[in-house]
PDB file of N, CA, C and O in Angstrom, chain B, residues numbered from 101:
ATOM      1  N   UNK B 101     115.422  87.052  14.918  1.00  0.00           N
ATOM      2  CA  UNK B 101     115.930  88.049  14.111  1.00  0.00           C
ATOM      3  C   UNK B 101     116.080  87.461  12.614  1.00  0.00           C
ATOM      4  O   UNK B 101     116.381  86.329  12.237  1.00  0.00           O
ATOM      5  N   UNK B 102     115.711  88.822  11.780  1.00  0.00           N
ATOM      6  CA  UNK B 102     115.736  89.042  10.485  1.00  0.00           C
ATOM      7  C   UNK B 102     117.029  89.555   9.728  1.00  0.00           C
ATOM      8  O   UNK B 102     117.492  90.679   9.531  1.00  0.00           O
ATOM      9  N   UNK B 103     117.688  87.416   9.154  1.00  0.00           N
ATOM     10  CA  UNK B 103     118.268  88.365   8.292  1.00  0.00           C
ATOM     11  C   UNK B 103     118.642  88.922   7.369  1.00  0.00           C
ATOM     12  O   UNK B 103     119.860  89.052   7.242  1.00  0.00           O
ATOM     13  N   UNK B 104     117.873  89.392   6.509  1.00  0.00           N
ATOM     14  CA  UNK B 104     117.767  90.648   5.781  1.00  0.00           C
ATOM     15  C   UNK B 104     118.294  91.837   6.482  1.00  0.00           C
ATOM     16  O   UNK B 104     119.431  92.307   6.429  1.00  0.00           O
ATOM     17  N   UNK B 105     117.156  92.280   7.219  1.00  0.00           N
ATOM     18  CA  UNK B 105     117.894  93.441   8.637  1.00  0.00           C
ATOM     19  C   UNK B 105     119.073  92.774   9.344  1.00  0.00           C
ATOM     20  O   UNK B 105     120.029  93.449   8.963  1.00  0.00           O
ATOM     21  N   UNK B 106     119.525  91.856  10.133  1.00  0.00           N
ATOM     22  CA  UNK B 106     121.357  92.071  10.590  1.00  0.00           C
ATOM     23  C   UNK B 106     121.986  91.278   9.500  1.00  0.00           C
ATOM     24  O   UNK B 106     123.215  91.355   9.483  1.00  0.00           O
ATOM     25  N   UNK B 107     121.480  90.593   8.660  1.00  0.00           N
ATOM     26  CA  UNK B 107     122.809  89.862   7.943  1.00  0.00           C
ATOM     27  C   UNK B 107     123.349  88.986   7.813  1.00  0.00           C
ATOM     28  O   UNK B 107     124.506  89.405   7.837  1.00  0.00           O
ATOM     29  N   UNK B 108     123.406  87.757   7.651  1.00  0.00           N
ATOM     30  CA  UNK B 108     124.084  87.081   7.578  1.00  0.00           C
ATOM     31  C   UNK B 108     125.262  86.815   8.476  1.00  0.00           C
ATOM     32  O   UNK B 108     125.335  85.770   9.123  1.00  0.00           O
ATOM     33  N   UNK B 109     126.103  87.669   8.516  1.00  0.00           N
ATOM     34  CA  UNK B 109     127.602  87.553   9.191  1.00  0.00           C
ATOM     35  C   UNK B 109     127.195  87.482  11.050  1.00  0.00           C
ATOM     36  O   UNK B 109     127.836  87.223  12.069  1.00  0.00           O
ATOM     37  N   UNK B 110     126.006  87.812  10.780  1.00  0.00           N
ATOM     38  CA  UNK B 110     125.940  88.339  12.237  1.00  0.00           C
ATOM     39  C   UNK B 110     125.596  87.113  12.738  1.00  0.00           C
ATOM     40  O   UNK B 110     126.521  86.610  13.376  1.00  0.00           O
ATOM     41  N   UNK B 111     124.505  86.384  12.677  1.00  0.00           N
ATOM     42  CA  UNK B 111     123.764  85.076  12.500  1.00  0.00           C
ATOM     43  C   UNK B 111     125.178  83.832  12.342  1.00  0.00           C
ATOM     44  O   UNK B 111     125.188  82.617  12.538  1.00  0.00           O
ATOM     45  N   UNK B 112     126.142  84.681  11.959  1.00  0.00           N
ATOM     46  CA  UNK B 112     127.257  83.411  11.979  1.00  0.00           C
ATOM     47  C   UNK B 112     128.170  83.401  12.989  1.00  0.00           C
ATOM     48  O   UNK B 112     128.705  82.312  13.196  1.00  0.00           O
ATOM     49  N   UNK B 113     128.511  84.370  13.713  1.00  0.00           N
ATOM     50  CA  UNK B 113     129.186  85.108  14.205  1.00  0.00           C
ATOM     51  C   UNK B 113     128.354  84.827  15.707  1.00  0.00           C
ATOM     52  O   UNK B 113     129.030  84.355  16.621  1.00  0.00           O
ATOM     53  N   UNK B 114     127.144  85.066  15.912  1.00  0.00           N
ATOM     54  CA  UNK B 114     126.471  83.984  17.596  1.00  0.00           C
ATOM     55  C   UNK B 114     126.501  82.731  17.472  1.00  0.00           C
ATOM     56  O   UNK B 114     126.599  81.928  18.399  1.00  0.00           O
ATOM     57  N   UNK B 115     126.407  82.442  16.120  1.00  0.00           N
ATOM     58  CA  UNK B 115     126.681  81.145  16.486  1.00  0.00           C
ATOM     59  C   UNK B 115     128.369  79.943  16.628  1.00  0.00           C
ATOM     60  O   UNK B 115     128.732  78.811  16.944  1.00  0.00           O
ATOM     61  N   UNK B 116     128.618  80.614  16.371  1.00  0.00           N
ATOM     62  CA  UNK B 116     130.656  80.731  16.511  1.00  0.00           C
ATOM     63  C   UNK B 116     130.564  80.789  17.923  1.00  0.00           C
ATOM     64  O   UNK B 116     130.751  79.718  18.501  1.00  0.00           O
ATOM     65  N   UNK B 117     130.314  81.807  18.629  1.00  0.00           N
ATOM     66  CA  UNK B 117     130.455  82.552  19.701  1.00  0.00           C
ATOM     67  C   UNK B 117     129.944  81.781  20.362  1.00  0.00           C
ATOM     68  O   UNK B 117     130.586  81.053  21.118  1.00  0.00           O
ATOM     69  N   UNK B 118     128.476  81.738  20.229  1.00  0.00           N
ATOM     70  CA  UNK B 118     127.807  80.017  21.155  1.00  0.00           C
ATOM     71  C   UNK B 118     128.276  78.579  21.455  1.00  0.00           C
ATOM     72  O   UNK B 118     127.961  77.642  22.189  1.00  0.00           O
ATOM     73  N   UNK B 119     129.209  78.891  20.491  1.00  0.00           N
ATOM     74  CA  UNK B 119     130.543  76.858  20.300  1.00  0.00           C
ATOM     75  C   UNK B 119     131.031  77.263  20.924  1.00  0.00           C
ATOM     76  O   UNK B 119     131.261  76.410  21.781  1.00  0.00           O
ATOM     77  N   UNK B 120     131.567  78.379  21.248  1.00  0.00           N
ATOM     78  CA  UNK B 120     132.954  78.867  21.723  1.00  0.00           C
ATOM     79  C   UNK B 120     132.836  78.659  23.371  1.00  0.00           C
ATOM     80  O   UNK B 120     133.467  77.941  24.146  1.00  0.00           O
ATOM     81  N   UNK B 121     131.798  79.561  23.552  1.00  0.00           N
ATOM     82  CA  UNK B 121     131.083  79.542  24.973  1.00  0.00           C
ATOM     83  C   UNK B 121     131.435  77.797  25.165  1.00  0.00           C
ATOM     84  O   UNK B 121     132.454  77.420  25.744  1.00  0.00           O
ATOM     85  N   UNK B 122     130.543  76.960  24.652  1.00  0.00           N
ATOM     86  CA  UNK B 122     129.535  76.365  24.989  1.00  0.00           C
ATOM     87  C   UNK B 122     130.804  74.732  25.258  1.00  0.00           C
ATOM     88  O   UNK B 122     130.422  73.608  25.587  1.00  0.00           O
ATOM     89  N   UNK B 123     132.427  75.200  24.953  1.00  0.00           N
ATOM     90  CA  UNK B 123     133.092  74.129  25.100  1.00  0.00           C
ATOM     91  C   UNK B 123     134.168  74.830  26.057  1.00  0.00           C
ATOM     92  O   UNK B 123     135.395  74.765  26.131  1.00  0.00           O
ATOM     93  N   UNK B 124     133.023  75.637  26.866  1.00  0.00           N
ATOM     94  CA  UNK B 124     134.422  76.929  28.059  1.00  0.00           C
ATOM     95  C   UNK B 124     134.025  75.937  29.241  1.00  0.00           C
ATOM     96  O   UNK B 124     134.706  76.123  30.249  1.00  0.00           O
ATOM     97  N   UNK B 125     132.448  74.258  29.408  1.00  0.00           N
ATOM     98  CA  UNK B 125     132.798  74.167  30.443  1.00  0.00           C
ATOM     99  C   UNK B 125     134.281  72.973  30.837  1.00  0.00           C
ATOM    100  O   UNK B 125     134.895  72.845  31.896  1.00  0.00           O
ATOM    101  N   UNK B 126     134.440  72.360  29.696  1.00  0.00           N
ATOM    102  CA  UNK B 126     135.774  71.787  30.615  1.00  0.00           C
ATOM    103  C   UNK B 126     136.490  72.765  31.169  1.00  0.00           C
ATOM    104  O   UNK B 126     136.518  72.849  32.396  1.00  0.00           O
ATOM    105  N   UNK B 127     137.108  73.564  30.465  1.00  0.00           N
ATOM    106  CA  UNK B 127     138.045  74.307  31.010  1.00  0.00           C
ATOM    107  C   UNK B 127     137.609  75.728  32.198  1.00  0.00           C
ATOM    108  O   UNK B 127     138.131  76.821  32.413  1.00  0.00           O
ATOM    109  N   UNK B 128     136.807  75.252  32.571  1.00  0.00           N
ATOM    110  CA  UNK B 128     136.194  76.203  34.214  1.00  0.00           C
ATOM    111  C   UNK B 128     136.109  75.396  35.088  1.00  0.00           C
ATOM    112  O   UNK B 128     136.666  75.785  36.115  1.00  0.00           O
ATOM    113  N   UNK B 129     135.399  73.866  35.203  1.00  0.00           N
ATOM    114  CA  UNK B 129     136.008  72.539  35.629  1.00  0.00           C
ATOM    115  C   UNK B 129     137.550  72.920  36.317  1.00  0.00           C
ATOM    116  O   UNK B 129     137.984  73.065  37.460  1.00  0.00           O
ATOM    117  N   UNK B 130     137.994  72.977  35.202  1.00  0.00           N
ATOM    118  CA  UNK B 130     139.357  72.884  35.808  1.00  0.00           C
ATOM    119  C   UNK B 130     140.643  73.777  36.128  1.00  0.00           C
ATOM    120  O   UNK B 130     141.854  73.567  36.201  1.00  0.00           O
ATOM    121  N   UNK B 131     139.722  74.968  36.298  1.00  0.00           N
ATOM    122  CA  UNK B 131     140.496  76.237  36.818  1.00  0.00           C
ATOM    123  C   UNK B 131     139.634  75.691  37.635  1.00  0.00           C
ATOM    124  O   UNK B 131     140.115  74.784  38.313  1.00  0.00           O
ATOM    125  N   UNK B 132     138.124  76.009  37.874  1.00  0.00           N
ATOM    126  CA  UNK B 132     137.526  75.721  39.226  1.00  0.00           C
ATOM    127  C   UNK B 132     138.724  74.853  40.291  1.00  0.00           C
ATOM    128  O   UNK B 132     139.108  75.259  41.387  1.00  0.00           O
ATOM    129  N   UNK B 133     139.131  73.634  39.632  1.00  0.00           N
ATOM    130  CA  UNK B 133     139.933  72.501  40.544  1.00  0.00           C
ATOM    131  C   UNK B 133     138.021  72.085  41.190  1.00  0.00           C
ATOM    132  O   UNK B 133     136.839  71.946  40.878  1.00  0.00           O
ATOM    133  N   UNK B 134     139.604  72.064  42.864  1.00  0.00           N
ATOM    134  CA  UNK B 134     138.592  71.126  43.850  1.00  0.00           C
ATOM    135  C   UNK B 134     137.600  72.023  44.710  1.00  0.00           C
ATOM    136  O   UNK B 134     136.655  71.603  45.378  1.00  0.00           O
ATOM    137  N   UNK B 135     138.111  73.689  44.518  1.00  0.00           N
ATOM    138  CA  UNK B 135     137.541  74.833  45.696  1.00  0.00           C
ATOM    139  C   UNK B 135     136.026  74.680  45.082  1.00  0.00           C
ATOM    140  O   UNK B 135     135.347  75.071  46.031  1.00  0.00           O
ATOM    141  N   UNK B 136     134.907  74.254  43.796  1.00  0.00           N
ATOM    142  CA  UNK B 136     133.838  74.261  43.468  1.00  0.00           C
ATOM    143  C   UNK B 136     133.089  73.736  43.020  1.00  0.00           C
ATOM    144  O   UNK B 136     132.919  73.637  41.805  1.00  0.00           O
ATOM    145  N   UNK B 137     132.335  73.183  44.001  1.00  0.00           N
ATOM    146  CA  UNK B 137     131.606  71.411  43.567  1.00  0.00           C
ATOM    147  C   UNK B 137     131.164  72.663  42.157  1.00  0.00           C
ATOM    148  O   UNK B 137     131.097  73.868  41.914  1.00  0.00           O
ATOM    149  N   UNK B 138     130.858  70.664  41.275  1.00  0.00           N
ATOM    150  CA  UNK B 138     129.610  70.962  40.078  1.00  0.00           C
ATOM    151  C   UNK B 138     128.973  71.662  39.812  1.00  0.00           C
ATOM    152  O   UNK B 138     129.067  72.554  38.969  1.00  0.00           O
ATOM    153  N   UNK B 139     127.904  71.291  40.734  1.00  0.00           N
ATOM    154  CA  UNK B 139     126.293  71.663  40.738  1.00  0.00           C
ATOM    155  C   UNK B 139     126.747  73.341  41.197  1.00  0.00           C
ATOM    156  O   UNK B 139     125.741  74.026  41.011  1.00  0.00           O
ATOM    157  N   UNK B 140     127.451  73.874  41.517  1.00  0.00           N
ATOM    158  CA  UNK B 140     128.163  75.602  42.142  1.00  0.00           C
ATOM    159  C   UNK B 140     128.161  75.710  41.564  1.00  0.00           C
ATOM    160  O   UNK B 140     127.068  76.186  41.257  1.00  0.00           O
ATOM    161  N   UNK B 141     129.290  75.545  40.115  1.00  0.00           N
ATOM    162  CA  UNK B 141     129.984  75.789  38.916  1.00  0.00           C
ATOM    163  C   UNK B 141     128.751  75.983  38.091  1.00  0.00           C
ATOM    164  O   UNK B 141     128.298  77.097  37.826  1.00  0.00           O
ATOM    165  N   UNK B 142     128.140  74.666  37.633  1.00  0.00           N
ATOM    166  CA  UNK B 142     126.761  74.654  37.094  1.00  0.00           C
ATOM    167  C   UNK B 142     125.416  75.906  36.950  1.00  0.00           C
ATOM    168  O   UNK B 142     124.658  76.378  36.103  1.00  0.00           O
ATOM    169  N   UNK B 143     125.825  76.048  38.709  1.00  0.00           N
ATOM    170  CA  UNK B 143     125.391  77.844  39.042  1.00  0.00           C
ATOM    171  C   UNK B 143     125.454  78.665  38.856  1.00  0.00           C
ATOM    172  O   UNK B 143     124.445  79.312  38.571  1.00  0.00           O
ATOM    173  N   UNK B 144     126.821  79.280  38.888  1.00  0.00           N
ATOM    174  CA  UNK B 144     127.391  80.367  38.011  1.00  0.00           C
ATOM    175  C   UNK B 144     127.789  80.782  37.007  1.00  0.00           C
ATOM    176  O   UNK B 144     128.101  81.913  36.633  1.00  0.00           O
ATOM    177  N   UNK B 145     127.769  78.900  36.101  1.00  0.00           N
ATOM    178  CA  UNK B 145     127.610  79.681  35.077  1.00  0.00           C
ATOM    179  C   UNK B 145     126.202  80.029  33.484  1.00  0.00           C
ATOM    180  O   UNK B 145     126.233  80.181  32.262  1.00  0.00           O
ATOM    181  N   UNK B 146     125.013  79.985  34.789  1.00  0.00           N
ATOM    182  CA  UNK B 146     123.885  80.289  34.354  1.00  0.00           C
ATOM    183  C   UNK B 146     123.156  81.464  35.181  1.00  0.00           C
ATOM    184  O   UNK B 146     122.108  82.042  34.890  1.00  0.00           O
ATOM    185  N   UNK B 147     123.924  81.639  36.191  1.00  0.00           N
ATOM    186  CA  UNK B 147     123.964  83.040  36.682  1.00  0.00           C
ATOM    187  C   UNK B 147     124.973  84.649  35.717  1.00  0.00           C
ATOM    188  O   UNK B 147     124.886  85.860  35.925  1.00  0.00           O
ATOM    189  N   UNK B 148     125.819  83.862  34.713  1.00  0.00           N
ATOM    190  CA  UNK B 148     126.739  85.034  33.794  1.00  0.00           C
ATOM    191  C   UNK B 148     126.226  84.926  32.889  1.00  0.00           C
ATOM    192  O   UNK B 148     126.074  85.749  31.987  1.00  0.00           O
ATOM    193  N   UNK B 149     125.758  83.555  33.006  1.00  0.00           N
ATOM    194  CA  UNK B 149     124.993  83.450  31.143  1.00  0.00           C
ATOM    195  C   UNK B 149     123.428  84.372  30.909  1.00  0.00           C
ATOM    196  O   UNK B 149     122.969  84.787  29.844  1.00  0.00           O
ATOM    197  N   UNK B 150     122.736  84.521  32.572  1.00  0.00           N
ATOM    198  CA  UNK B 150     121.540  84.829  32.371  1.00  0.00           C
ATOM    199  C   UNK B 150     121.798  86.215  32.621  1.00  0.00           C
ATOM    200  O   UNK B 150     120.802  86.860  32.946  1.00  0.00           O
ATOM    201  N   UNK B 151     123.198  87.019  32.532  1.00  0.00           N
ATOM    202  CA  UNK B 151     123.034  88.729  33.689  1.00  0.00           C
ATOM    203  C   UNK B 151     123.716  89.037  31.857  1.00  0.00           C
ATOM    204  O   UNK B 151     123.854  90.229  31.582  1.00  0.00           O
ATOM    205  N   UNK B 152     123.976  88.339  31.093  1.00  0.00           N
ATOM    206  CA  UNK B 152     124.715  88.387  29.633  1.00  0.00           C
ATOM    207  C   UNK B 152     123.728  88.499  28.551  1.00  0.00           C
ATOM    208  O   UNK B 152     123.979  88.995  27.453  1.00  0.00           O
ATOM    209  N   UNK B 153     122.185  87.840  29.039  1.00  0.00           N
ATOM    210  CA  UNK B 153     121.606  87.604  27.950  1.00  0.00           C
ATOM    211  C   UNK B 153     120.535  88.849  28.665  1.00  0.00           C
ATOM    212  O   UNK B 153     119.997  89.395  27.701  1.00  0.00           O
ATOM    213  N   UNK B 154     120.166  89.321  29.619  1.00  0.00           N
ATOM    214  CA  UNK B 154     119.459  89.924  31.252  1.00  0.00           C
ATOM    215  C   UNK B 154     120.062  91.005  29.640  1.00  0.00           C
ATOM    216  O   UNK B 154     119.329  91.327  28.704  1.00  0.00           O
ATOM    217  N   UNK B 155     121.800  91.396  29.815  1.00  0.00           N
ATOM    218  CA  UNK B 155     121.933  92.513  29.409  1.00  0.00           C
ATOM    219  C   UNK B 155     121.787  92.833  27.824  1.00  0.00           C
ATOM    220  O   UNK B 155     122.425  93.865  27.616  1.00  0.00           O
ATOM    221  N   UNK B 156     121.405  92.523  27.046  1.00  0.00           N
ATOM    222  CA  UNK B 156     121.580  92.547  25.787  1.00  0.00           C
ATOM    223  C   UNK B 156     120.375  93.284  25.925  1.00  0.00           C
ATOM    224  O   UNK B 156     120.213  94.499  26.037  1.00  0.00           O
ATOM    225  N   UNK B 157     118.753  91.439  25.872  1.00  0.00           N
ATOM    226  CA  UNK B 157     117.522  92.305  26.108  1.00  0.00           C
ATOM    227  C   UNK B 157     117.530  92.932  26.142  1.00  0.00           C
ATOM    228  O   UNK B 157     116.894  93.397  25.196  1.00  0.00           O
ATOM    229  N   UNK B 158     118.061  93.918  26.979  1.00  0.00           N
ATOM    230  CA  UNK B 158     117.233  95.488  27.742  1.00  0.00           C
ATOM    231  C   UNK B 158     118.584  96.658  26.348  1.00  0.00           C
ATOM    232  O   UNK B 158     119.097  97.753  26.581  1.00  0.00           O
ATOM    233  N   UNK B 159     118.694  95.926  25.268  1.00  0.00           N
ATOM    234  CA  UNK B 159     118.356  96.889  24.190  1.00  0.00           C
ATOM    235  C   UNK B 159     117.502  96.627  23.380  1.00  0.00           C
ATOM    236  O   UNK B 159     117.328  97.184  22.296  1.00  0.00           O
ATOM    237  N   UNK B 160     116.972  95.861  23.787  1.00  0.00           N
ATOM    238  CA  UNK B 160     115.413  95.936  22.817  1.00  0.00           C
ATOM    239  C   UNK B 160     114.604  95.707  24.039  1.00  0.00           C
ATOM    240  O   UNK B 160     114.562  94.517  24.351  1.00  0.00           O
ATOM    241  N   UNK B 161     113.899  96.572  24.881  1.00  0.00           N
ATOM    242  CA  UNK B 161     112.912  95.966  25.089  1.00  0.00           C
ATOM    243  C   UNK B 161     111.274  96.018  24.734  1.00  0.00           C
ATOM    244  O   UNK B 161     110.672  97.006  25.153  1.00  0.00           O
ATOM    245  N   UNK B 162     110.738  95.298  24.201  1.00  0.00           N
ATOM    246  CA  UNK B 162     109.711  95.464  23.520  1.00  0.00           C
ATOM    247  C   UNK B 162     110.161  93.382  23.284  1.00  0.00           C
ATOM    248  O   UNK B 162     109.264  92.539  23.258  1.00  0.00           O
ATOM    249  N   UNK B 163     111.480  93.071  23.167  1.00  0.00           N
ATOM    250  CA  UNK B 163     111.839  91.162  23.304  1.00  0.00           C
ATOM    251  C   UNK B 163     111.726  91.491  24.784  1.00  0.00           C
ATOM    252  O   UNK B 163     110.893  90.638  25.091  1.00  0.00           O
ATOM    253  N   UNK B 164     111.998  92.158  25.942  1.00  0.00           N
ATOM    254  CA  UNK B 164     111.509  91.965  27.483  1.00  0.00           C
ATOM    255  C   UNK B 164     110.604  91.442  28.193  1.00  0.00           C
ATOM    256  O   UNK B 164     110.491  90.411  28.855  1.00  0.00           O
ATOM    257  N   UNK B 165     109.310  93.254  27.687  1.00  0.00           N
ATOM    258  CA  UNK B 165     107.699  92.301  27.465  1.00  0.00           C
ATOM    259  C   UNK B 165     107.402  91.382  26.910  1.00  0.00           C
ATOM    260  O   UNK B 165     106.544  90.688  27.456  1.00  0.00           O
ATOM    261  N   UNK B 166     107.717  91.119  26.142  1.00  0.00           N
ATOM    262  CA  UNK B 166     107.200  89.767  25.526  1.00  0.00           C
ATOM    263  C   UNK B 166     107.104  88.575  25.932  1.00  0.00           C
ATOM    264  O   UNK B 166     106.244  87.734  25.670  1.00  0.00           O
ATOM    265  N   UNK B 167     108.405  88.486  26.867  1.00  0.00           N
ATOM    266  CA  UNK B 167     109.220  87.613  28.120  1.00  0.00           C
ATOM    267  C   UNK B 167     108.364  87.504  28.748  1.00  0.00           C
ATOM    268  O   UNK B 167     107.484  87.106  27.984  1.00  0.00           O
ATOM    269  N   UNK B 168     107.805  87.622  30.091  1.00  0.00           N
ATOM    270  CA  UNK B 168     106.858  88.539  30.515  1.00  0.00           C
ATOM    271  C   UNK B 168     105.130  88.059  30.734  1.00  0.00           C
ATOM    272  O   UNK B 168     104.325  87.880  31.648  1.00  0.00           O
ATOM    273  N   UNK B 169     105.207  87.999  29.235  1.00  0.00           N
ATOM    274  CA  UNK B 169     103.730  87.595  29.747  1.00  0.00           C
ATOM    275  C   UNK B 169     103.642  86.005  29.745  1.00  0.00           C
ATOM    276  O   UNK B 169     104.452  85.140  29.412  1.00  0.00           O
ATOM    277  N   UNK B 170     101.839  85.936  30.443  1.00  0.00           N
ATOM    278  CA  UNK B 170     101.669  84.621  30.081  1.00  0.00           C
ATOM    279  C   UNK B 170     101.982  83.384  29.726  1.00  0.00           C
ATOM    280  O   UNK B 170     102.520  82.400  30.233  1.00  0.00           O
ATOM    281  N   UNK B 171     101.448  83.731  28.604  1.00  0.00           N
ATOM    282  CA  UNK B 171     101.930  81.713  27.557  1.00  0.00           C
ATOM    283  C   UNK B 171     103.511  81.199  27.134  1.00  0.00           C
ATOM    284  O   UNK B 171     103.880  80.253  26.437  1.00  0.00           O
ATOM    285  N   UNK B 172     104.674  82.807  28.262  1.00  0.00           N
ATOM    286  CA  UNK B 172     105.611  82.641  27.702  1.00  0.00           C
ATOM    287  C   UNK B 172     106.321  82.664  28.596  1.00  0.00           C
ATOM    288  O   UNK B 172     107.533  82.717  28.387  1.00  0.00           O
ATOM    289  N   UNK B 173     105.802  82.634  29.919  1.00  0.00           N
ATOM    290  CA  UNK B 173     106.711  82.724  31.622  1.00  0.00           C
ATOM    291  C   UNK B 173     106.883  81.324  31.724  1.00  0.00           C
ATOM    292  O   UNK B 173     108.056  80.955  31.664  1.00  0.00           O
ATOM    293  N   UNK B 174     105.840  80.264  31.890  1.00  0.00           N
ATOM    294  CA  UNK B 174     105.833  79.114  32.527  1.00  0.00           C
ATOM    295  C   UNK B 174     106.386  78.061  31.794  1.00  0.00           C
ATOM    296  O   UNK B 174     106.601  77.037  32.441  1.00  0.00           O
ATOM    297  N   UNK B 175     106.796  78.053  30.079  1.00  0.00           N
ATOM    298  CA  UNK B 175     107.653  77.315  29.529  1.00  0.00           C
ATOM    299  C   UNK B 175     109.179  78.221  29.333  1.00  0.00           C
ATOM    300  O   UNK B 175     110.072  77.687  28.674  1.00  0.00           O
ATOM    301  N   UNK B 176     109.411  79.633  29.954  1.00  0.00           N
ATOM    302  CA  UNK B 176     110.597  80.169  29.562  1.00  0.00           C
ATOM    303  C   UNK B 176     111.087  79.525  31.270  1.00  0.00           C
ATOM    304  O   UNK B 176     112.299  79.470  31.476  1.00  0.00           O
ATOM    305  N   UNK B 177     110.298  79.148  32.213  1.00  0.00           N
ATOM    306  CA  UNK B 177     110.619  78.650  33.736  1.00  0.00           C
ATOM    307  C   UNK B 177     110.710  76.984  33.709  1.00  0.00           C
ATOM    308  O   UNK B 177     111.297  76.528  34.689  1.00  0.00           O
ATOM    309  N   UNK B 178     110.330  76.218  32.958  1.00  0.00           N
ATOM    310  CA  UNK B 178     110.534  74.864  32.946  1.00  0.00           C
ATOM    311  C   UNK B 178     111.841  75.032  32.023  1.00  0.00           C
ATOM    312  O   UNK B 178     112.862  74.382  32.246  1.00  0.00           O
ATOM    313  N   UNK B 179     111.739  75.872  31.063  1.00  0.00           N
ATOM    314  CA  UNK B 179     113.506  75.255  30.417  1.00  0.00           C
ATOM    315  C   UNK B 179     114.474  76.201  31.343  1.00  0.00           C
ATOM    316  O   UNK B 179     115.578  76.393  30.834  1.00  0.00           O
ATOM    317  N   UNK B 180     114.249  76.835  32.632  1.00  0.00           N
ATOM    318  CA  UNK B 180     115.753  77.562  32.747  1.00  0.00           C
ATOM    319  C   UNK B 180     115.671  76.586  34.238  1.00  0.00           C
ATOM    320  O   UNK B 180     116.720  76.584  34.883  1.00  0.00           O
ATOM    321  N   UNK B 181     114.396  75.692  34.871  1.00  0.00           N
ATOM    322  CA  UNK B 181     114.895  74.738  35.473  1.00  0.00           C
ATOM    323  C   UNK B 181     115.723  73.652  34.816  1.00  0.00           C
ATOM    324  O   UNK B 181     116.807  73.210  35.197  1.00  0.00           O
ATOM    325  N   UNK B 182     114.792  73.204  33.443  1.00  0.00           N
ATOM    326  CA  UNK B 182     115.762  72.101  33.321  1.00  0.00           C
ATOM    327  C   UNK B 182     117.035  72.305  32.652  1.00  0.00           C
ATOM    328  O   UNK B 182     117.599  71.319  32.177  1.00  0.00           O
ATOM    329  N   UNK B 183     117.568  73.474  32.552  1.00  0.00           N
ATOM    330  CA  UNK B 183     118.659  74.092  31.969  1.00  0.00           C
ATOM    331  C   UNK B 183     119.753  73.958  33.372  1.00  0.00           C
ATOM    332  O   UNK B 183     120.957  73.711  33.449  1.00  0.00           O
ATOM    333  N   UNK B 184     118.748  74.236  34.350  1.00  0.00           N
ATOM    334  CA  UNK B 184     120.473  74.120  35.536  1.00  0.00           C
ATOM    335  C   UNK B 184     120.094  72.968  36.012  1.00  0.00           C
ATOM    336  O   UNK B 184     120.906  72.807  36.923  1.00  0.00           O
ATOM    337  N   UNK B 185     119.294  71.902  36.011  1.00  0.00           N
ATOM    338  CA  UNK B 185     119.254  70.270  36.372  1.00  0.00           C
ATOM    339  C   UNK B 185     120.596  69.393  35.154  1.00  0.00           C
ATOM    340  O   UNK B 185     121.189  68.315  35.205  1.00  0.00           O
ATOM    341  N   UNK B 186     120.590  70.585  34.146  1.00  0.00           N
ATOM    342  CA  UNK B 186     121.474  69.443  33.494  1.00  0.00           C
ATOM    343  C   UNK B 186     122.577  69.522  33.137  1.00  0.00           C
ATOM    344  O   UNK B 186     123.263  68.697  32.534  1.00  0.00           O
ATOM    345  N   UNK B 187     122.935  71.060  33.681  1.00  0.00           N
ATOM    346  CA  UNK B 187     124.167  71.249  34.296  1.00  0.00           C
ATOM    347  C   UNK B 187     124.489  71.054  35.374  1.00  0.00           C
ATOM    348  O   UNK B 187     125.636  71.434  35.607  1.00  0.00           O
ATOM    349  N   UNK B 188     123.737  70.409  36.553  1.00  0.00           N
ATOM    350  CA  UNK B 188     125.112  69.959  37.811  1.00  0.00           C
ATOM    351  C   UNK B 188     124.888  68.341  37.037  1.00  0.00           C
ATOM    352  O   UNK B 188     125.609  67.407  36.686  1.00  0.00           O
ATOM    353  N   UNK B 189     123.877  68.581  37.035  1.00  0.00           N
ATOM    354  CA  UNK B 189     123.866  66.720  36.319  1.00  0.00           C
ATOM    355  C   UNK B 189     125.411  66.717  35.064  1.00  0.00           C
ATOM    356  O   UNK B 189     126.220  65.803  34.905  1.00  0.00           O
ATOM    357  N   UNK B 190     125.386  67.440  34.690  1.00  0.00           N
ATOM    358  CA  UNK B 190     126.508  66.796  33.770  1.00  0.00           C
ATOM    359  C   UNK B 190     128.093  66.746  34.109  1.00  0.00           C
ATOM    360  O   UNK B 190     129.108  66.108  33.831  1.00  0.00           O
ATOM    361  N   UNK B 191     127.507  68.159  35.125  1.00  0.00           N
ATOM    362  CA  UNK B 191     129.310  68.929  35.732  1.00  0.00           C
ATOM    363  C   UNK B 191     129.809  67.904  36.562  1.00  0.00           C
ATOM    364  O   UNK B 191     131.007  67.696  36.758  1.00  0.00           O
ATOM    365  N   UNK B 192     128.496  67.012  37.241  1.00  0.00           N
ATOM    366  CA  UNK B 192     128.994  66.365  38.214  1.00  0.00           C
ATOM    367  C   UNK B 192     129.669  64.390  37.725  1.00  0.00           C
ATOM    368  O   UNK B 192     130.541  63.734  38.294  1.00  0.00           O
ATOM    369  N   UNK B 193     128.736  63.986  36.417  1.00  0.00           N
ATOM    370  CA  UNK B 193     129.700  62.805  35.424  1.00  0.00           C
ATOM    371  C   UNK B 193     130.100  63.616  35.433  1.00  0.00           C
ATOM    372  O   UNK B 193     130.175  63.996  36.602  1.00  0.00           O
ATOM    373  N   UNK B 194     130.851  64.894  34.205  1.00  0.00           N
ATOM    374  CA  UNK B 194     132.309  64.214  34.041  1.00  0.00           C
ATOM    375  C   UNK B 194     133.348  64.535  34.858  1.00  0.00           C
ATOM    376  O   UNK B 194     134.520  64.601  34.489  1.00  0.00           O
ATOM    377  N   UNK B 195     132.770  64.825  36.447  1.00  0.00           N
ATOM    378  CA  UNK B 195     133.742  64.917  37.264  1.00  0.00           C
ATOM    379  C   UNK B 195     133.895  63.558  37.954  1.00  0.00           C
ATOM    380  O   UNK B 195     134.869  63.359  38.680  1.00  0.00           O
ATOM    381  N   UNK B 196     133.178  62.834  37.799  1.00  0.00           N
ATOM    382  CA  UNK B 196     133.959  61.685  38.418  1.00  0.00           C
ATOM    383  C   UNK B 196     134.688  60.758  37.703  1.00  0.00           C
ATOM    384  O   UNK B 196     134.537  60.524  36.504  1.00  0.00           O
ATOM    385  N   UNK B 197     135.605  60.146  38.565  1.00  0.00           N
ATOM    386  CA  UNK B 197     137.097  59.102  37.402  1.00  0.00           C
ATOM    387  C   UNK B 197     136.253  58.298  37.490  1.00  0.00           C
ATOM    388  O   UNK B 197     136.397  57.193  36.967  1.00  0.00           O
TER     389      UNK B 197
END
């Protein structure tokens, strides 16, 4: 993202949006109650977030093509698995009394 092209307001807005979404983990767990386990809740959060990021990426097809190259694919998969493990571990630890 180039600040000269997009302006600093866009970057600031994206950081604020990320902070707000990061803070939704507690309310999501409370609203889910006991019907959804911590690992399932973390998985759903990743699925929804992935779909949103995928939709945003479709606006720039060049960026999507860059993600499937060999040099980027392996680190992307490692990050995906790591984020999934983090979600499950974090939500499991928060749900313990």
